[in-house]
C-alpha positions, 0 to 999 in steps of 0.5 A, spaced: 974 590 110 972 584 106 974 581 099 968 577 095 971 572 090 965 567 091 963 562 086 956 563 084 956 555 082 954 552 089 955 545 086 957 542 079 955 535 077 959 533 071 957 539 066 950 540 070 951 546 075 947 548 081 947 556 082 946 559 089 941 564 086 937 557 084 938 555 091 935 561 094 929 561 090 928 553 092 930 554 100 926 561 100 919 557 097 920 551 101 921 554 108 916 559 107 911 553 105 913 549 111 912 555 115 905 557 112 902 550 113 905 548 120 904 555 123 901 561 120 895 558 117 889 556 122 883 555 117 883 548 115 880 550 108 885 555 106 891 550 109 888 544 104 888 549 098 895 552 100 899 546 096 895 547 090 896 555 090 904 554 091 904 551 084 901 557 081 905 562 086 911 559 083 909 560 076 907 567 078 913 569 081 918 567 075 914 569 070 912 576 073 920 577 075 922 575 068 917 580 065 918 585 070 926 585 069 924 586 061 919 591 061 922 595 067 930 595 067 932 592 060 926 593 055 930 596 049 935 590 049 930 585 049 926 588 044 931 587 039 933 580 042 926 577 043 929 570 044 933 572 050 927 573 054 926 566 055 933 565 057 932 566 065 938 561 067 942 567 064 939 572 070 935 578 070 929 578 075 925 583 078 922 583 085 917 588 083 915 584 077 915 577 081 910 581 086 906 583 081 905 576 078 904 573 085 898 578 086 895 576 079 896 569 081 893 570 088 887 574 085 885 569 080 886 563 084 882 566 090 876 567 085 877 560 082 876 557 089 871 563 092 876 565 097 878 572 099 885 573 095 888 577 102 887 570 105 893 568 101 897 574 100 897 576 108 900 569 109 905 570 103 907 577 106 909 574 112 913 568 109 916 573 103 922 576 107 925 569 108 925 568 100 928 576 100 933 574 105 936 568 101 935 572 094 939 578 097 945 573 100 945 570 093 946 577 090 952 578 094 955 571 092 954 573 085 957 580 086 951 583 083 947 589 085 953 591 089 953 598 092 957 605 091 964 606 093 965 606 100 970 607 106 966 604 111 970 598 116 965 593 113 966 595 105 967 589 100 971 589 094 967 585 089 973 582 085 969 580 079 967 587 078 973 592 080 978 593 085 973 598 089 971 597 096 963 598 096 957 598 100 955 591 101 948 593 099 945 586 098 947 585 105 943 591 107 937 589 104 938 582 106 938 585 113 932 590 113 928 587 107 929 580 110 930 579 117 927 585 120 921 586 115 920 578 117 919 580 125 915 586 124 910 582 120 910 576 125 909 581 131 903 584 128 901 577 126 901 575 133 897 581 135 891 578 131 892 583 125 891 577 121 884 577 122 883 584 118 884 581 111 889 585 107 892 589 113 899 585 113 899 585 106 899 593 106 904 593 111 909 589 107 908 593 101 909 599 106 915 597 110 919 593 104 918 600 099 921 604 105 927 599 106 928 598 099 928 606 097 933 608 102 938 602 101 938 604 094 941 610 096 947 606 097 946 601 091 950 602 084 944 604 079 943 599 073 948 600 068 943 600 062 939 605 066 943 610 071 939 615 075 932 617 072 927 622 075 930 627 081 936 622 080 932 616 083 933 609 081 928 605 077 927 601 084 926 607 088 921 609 083 917 603 083 918 602 090 914 609 091 909 607 087 908 600 091 909 604 098 903 609 095 899 602 094 900 600 101 898 606 104 892 606 100 890 599 102 892 600 109 887 606 110 882 602 107 883 596 111 883 600 118 877 604 116 874 598 115 876 595 121 873 601 125 866 600 122 
């Protein structure tokens, strides 16, 4: 068993703090950007536009992630404390909200440049698990999104939370939603499925949603929400919705391929 007492601040220069969570966004985006430009993208026009796209992608992720957290996870609080919405440095981001923001930005950018949005979304789908991996590691360091009580050999006591040994659910997500999902998508990419626009995007939605849905059974629910319908968490309900969208998209793209 392991005791987690990490400092969420990675580096402090005078009174300026650089936190692990901020670094996870920076590293995730940078590595994904480099991977996409140097390896994943073969189309010259797409590669040329990708740098501009990344700028809007970052905006979409941050704005979408914040608004998603406000609307999905803590609406009542932010409704009464509106100005708090803008204090993103205090934490509170939703992956699904960031994903929605990313999708909206991708469709807008592609339409602006007369391109297929799935040209961007398929590439991002392969690179996204890298960012997810770093993000979940940062969650672990911050002692947030922790798991339920457990007595397994790898259980972790989060000193900043309580004296209970818990499932390191953040590491489960880093493994499945990050590493394993990345290699699944990379295999399909290498098999040429990148040529079917939207196919890899659908696989990302499906596999991520399945992994997230299952792992949420080991994760403590959000304190302000608890369990909702059928004793499922908000994350599981939203994951089910995205799984359905991914399944529909996969069916549409597969049928299109057969034609």
